[in-house]
TIFILUM-459594 format. One record per atom (N, C-alpha, C): residue number from 1; atom name; x, y, z negated; residue in one letter. Coordinates in pm, whole numbers. Layout:
! residues N
resi  name  east  north  up  resn
NUM  CA  X  Y  Z  a
...
! end
This chain:
! residues 93
resi  name  east  north  up  resn
1  N  139  6032  -3399  m
1  CA  141  5926  -3297  m
1  C  128  5977  -3158  m
2  N  186  5911  -3073  i
2  CA  200  5938  -2929  i
2  C  135  5823  -2854  i
3  N  52  5878  -2761  t
3  CA  -5  5773  -2660  t
3  C  47  5798  -2524  t
4  N  77  5695  -2464  l
4  CA  147  5697  -2329  l
4  C  34  5625  -2243  l
5  N  9  5688  -2121  n
5  CA  -84  5623  -2021  n
5  C  -10  5640  -1891  n
6  N  36  5512  -1854  a
6  CA  120  5500  -1730  a
6  C  27  5426  -1615  a
7  N  20  5498  -1503  i
7  CA  -49  5434  -1394  i
7  C  49  5411  -1275  i
8  N  38  5273  -1246  l
8  CA  134  5227  -1138  l
8  C  51  5174  -1038  l
9  N  106  5200  -900  k
9  CA  52  5143  -789  k
9  C  145  5055  -707  k
10  N  126  4945  -691  a
10  CA  227  4854  -626  a
10  C  232  4872  -473  a
11  N  338  4850  -420  r
11  CA  358  4864  -277  r
11  C  286  4756  -214  r
12  N  234  4769  -92  a
12  CA  148  4675  -27  a
12  C  229  4535  -8  a
13  N  164  4436  -44  g
13  CA  217  4296  -46  g
13  C  315  4272  -173  g
14  N  339  4369  -269  k
14  CA  411  4336  -378  k
14  C  328  4335  -519  k
15  N  202  4346  -497  e
15  CA  104  4345  -610  e
15  C  145  4212  -715  e
16  N  155  4101  -676  e
16  CA  166  3995  -780  e
16  C  307  4001  -825  e
17  N  408  4036  -748  a
17  CA  542  4041  -801  a
17  C  564  4163  -914  a
18  N  481  4263  -887  l
18  CA  478  4378  -981  l
18  C  409  4319  -1108  l
19  N  307  4258  -1087  y
19  CA  220  4190  -1207  y
19  C  309  4126  -1276  y
20  N  381  4035  -1226  q
20  CA  483  3935  -1314  q
20  C  582  4014  -1405  q
21  N  638  4128  -1327  k
21  CA  745  4200  -1398  k
21  C  678  4281  -1517  k
22  N  548  4326  -1496  l
22  CA  481  4406  -1589  l
22  C  444  4314  -1718  l
23  N  399  4207  -1687  t
23  CA  349  4124  -1804  t
23  C  476  4074  -1878  t
24  N  594  4059  -1826  n
24  CA  716  4025  -1897  n
24  C  762  4122  -1987  n
25  N  734  4261  -1978  v
25  CA  769  4367  -2072  v
25  C  676  4377  -2191  v
26  N  554  4309  -2193  i
26  CA  446  4337  -2295  i
26  C  490  4276  -2438  i
27  N  528  4162  -2443  e
27  CA  566  4096  -2576  e
27  C  694  4166  -2647  e
28  N  788  4186  -2562  p
28  CA  892  4242  -2633  p
28  C  888  4390  -2676  p
29  N  787  4452  -2603  s
29  CA  756  4593  -2640  s
29  C  656  4602  -2766  s
30  N  582  4506  -2770  r
30  CA  477  4488  -2879  r
30  C  557  4466  -3028  r
31  N  676  4409  -3002  r
31  CA  757  4358  -3115  r
31  C  846  4485  -3169  r
32  N  855  4588  -3095  e
32  CA  942  4696  -3132  e
32  C  888  4771  -3244  e
33  N  977  4811  -3331  n
33  CA  946  4905  -3444  n
33  C  875  5022  -3397  n
34  N  759  5063  -3455  g
34  CA  698  5185  -3401  g
34  C  585  5172  -3304  g
35  N  584  5043  -3249  c
35  CA  464  5020  -3143  c
35  C  342  4990  -3216  c
36  N  242  5071  -3199  v
36  CA  107  5038  -3267  v
36  C  14  4967  -3163  v
37  N  41  4999  -3014  a
37  CA  -45  4923  -2919  a
37  C  33  4928  -2792  a
38  N  19  4829  -2720  y
38  CA  88  4814  -2594  y
38  C  8  4726  -2499  y
39  N  -72  4792  -2423  t
39  CA  -174  4707  -2334  t
39  C  -163  4732  -2191  t
40  N  -177  4632  -2112  l
40  CA  -172  4638  -1984  l
40  C  -298  4610  -1918  l
41  N  -353  4697  -1822  h
41  CA  -484  4671  -1760  h
41  C  -459  4674  -1609  h
42  N  -535  4596  -1533  r
42  CA  -536  4591  -1392  r
42  C  -673  4642  -1346  r
43  N  -674  4721  -1236  s
43  CA  -793  4766  -1186  s
43  C  -882  4665  -1135  s
44  N  -1017  4669  -1157  l
44  CA  -1100  4566  -1091  l
44  C  -1141  4614  -950  l
45  N  -1119  4749  -913  d
45  CA  -1143  4792  -792  d
45  C  -1021  4791  -681  d
46  N  -909  4796  -732  d
46  CA  -794  4788  -659  d
46  C  -684  4708  -729  d
47  N  -642  4582  -674  n
47  CA  -554  4493  -738  n
47  C  -413  4544  -733  n
48  N  -391  4652  -672  s
48  CA  -258  4706  -665  s
48  C  -238  4801  -782  s
49  N  -329  4835  -849  v
49  CA  -318  4949  -965  v
49  C  -331  4890  -1091  v
50  N  -214  4937  -1166  f
50  CA  -198  4878  -1319  f
50  C  -195  5019  -1401  f
51  N  -246  4991  -1520  v
51  CA  -235  5089  -1614  v
51  C  -197  5047  -1751  v
52  N  -90  5096  -1806  f
52  CA  -45  5074  -1948  f
52  C  -105  5173  -2035  f
53  N  -162  5130  -2147  y
53  CA  -214  5209  -2248  y
53  C  -117  5180  -2370  y
54  N  -27  5274  -2422  e
54  CA  66  5239  -2516  e
54  C  38  5359  -2644  e
55  N  48  5310  -2761  t
55  CA  58  5398  -2868  t
55  C  181  5376  -2951  t
56  N  258  5484  -2966  w
56  CA  384  5476  -3064  w
56  C  370  5563  -3177  w
57  N  440  5526  -3284  k
57  CA  432  5589  -3425  k
57  C  474  5729  -3387  k
58  N  582  5762  -3325  d
58  CA  644  5899  -3308  d
58  C  726  5889  -3188  d
59  N  780  6010  -3176  n
59  CA  867  6022  -3043  n
59  C  996  5944  -3058  n
60  N  1051  5911  -3183  e
60  CA  1169  5834  -3187  e
60  C  1133  5700  -3151  e
61  N  1035  5638  -3193  a
61  CA  988  5505  -3155  a
61  C  978  5506  -2987  a
62  N  918  5600  -2934  l
62  CA  894  5604  -2796  l
62  C  1033  5600  -2732  l
63  N  1117  5688  -2767  q
63  CA  1247  5702  -2708  q
63  C  1329  5572  -2724  q
64  N  1320  5493  -2849  a
64  CA  1381  5362  -2850  a
64  C  1342  5274  -2755  a
65  N  1199  5277  -2733  h
65  CA  1144  5186  -2638  h
65  C  1193  5212  -2493  h
66  N  1204  5329  -2462  i
66  CA  1262  5369  -2316  i
66  C  1405  5329  -2305  i
67  N  1485  5341  -2417  a
67  CA  1627  5298  -2421  a
67  C  1655  5153  -2438  a
68  N  1534  5072  -2458  s
68  CA  1557  4928  -2493  s
68  C  1602  4859  -2367  s
69  N  1677  4744  -2386  p
69  CA  1733  4676  -2271  p
69  C  1608  4610  -2197  p
70  N  1511  4567  -2253  h
70  CA  1396  4512  -2179  h
70  C  1326  4605  -2098  h
71  N  1307  4723  -2142  f
71  CA  1241  4825  -2071  f
71  C  1329  4866  -1954  f
72  N  1463  4891  -1980  q
72  CA  1549  4920  -1858  q
72  C  1559  4825  -1759  q
73  N  1556  4682  -1798  a
73  CA  1546  4579  -1708  a
73  C  1425  4579  -1625  a
74  N  1306  4615  -1694  y
74  CA  1188  4619  -1622  y
74  C  1185  4741  -1524  y
75  N  1253  4844  -1554  r
75  CA  1232  4959  -1462  r
75  C  1341  4919  -1336  r
76  N  1444  4859  -1369  d
76  CA  1539  4810  -1257  d
76  C  1465  4721  -1155  d
77  N  1406  4621  -1225  a
77  CA  1341  4515  -1144  a
77  C  1215  4554  -1062  a
78  N  1156  4670  -1094  t
78  CA  1041  4697  -1040  t
78  C  1056  4825  -942  t
79  N  1171  4880  -940  q
79  CA  1212  4996  -843  q
79  C  1153  4985  -719  q
80  N  1176  4864  -648  d
80  CA  1130  4846  -514  d
80  C  980  4803  -491  d
81  N  922  4770  -606  l
81  CA  786  4710  -611  l
81  C  680  4821  -627  l
82  N  711  4941  -676  v
82  CA  625  5049  -714  v
82  C  610  5157  -603  v
83  N  482  5179  -553  e
83  CA  470  5284  -455  e
83  C  467  5416  -553  e
84  N  393  5431  -652  s
84  CA  383  5544  -716  s
84  C  363  5518  -872  s
85  N  408  5602  -948  r
85  CA  399  5603  -1093  r
85  C  362  5738  -1158  r
86  N  262  5733  -1238  e
86  CA  232  5850  -1305  e
86  C  217  5826  -1457  e
87  N  292  5907  -1526  v
87  CA  290  5889  -1671  v
87  C  242  6014  -1752  v
88  N  152  5991  -1845  y
88  CA  104  6104  -1923  y
88  C  135  6064  -2060  y
89  N  194  6167  -2134  k
89  CA  214  6144  -2281  k
89  C  116  6236  -2344  k
90  N  30  6160  -2427  l
90  CA  -76  6235  -2488  l
90  C  -84  6235  -2634  l
91  N  -163  6335  -2684  k
91  CA  -183  6326  -2830  k
91  C  -343  6341  -2845  k
92  N  -377  6259  -2962  k
92  CA  -520  6257  -2987  k
92  C  -569  6395  -3035  k
93  N  -685  6430  -2983  v
93  CA  -749  6564  -3021  v
93  C  -848  6550  -3118  v
! end
């Protein structure tokens, strides 16, 4: 299993636009083969910070997700909305 933790910070004034784009990718991602969990969180302290917590069956499932049309559309649609993005690929210890 592979867990992904992605932390995104919206550009000033783009918080709600980013929120809408992020929520649009949740359900199609959850329906993908190999998706174990796909959860979006929003910071209680800073409404411009969003955190995805994802678990994928294996690297093949993760790569299929990254190549999926809905993921590619999300990345294109959020390019100008995101100030910063940190992605951590993790394994359970």
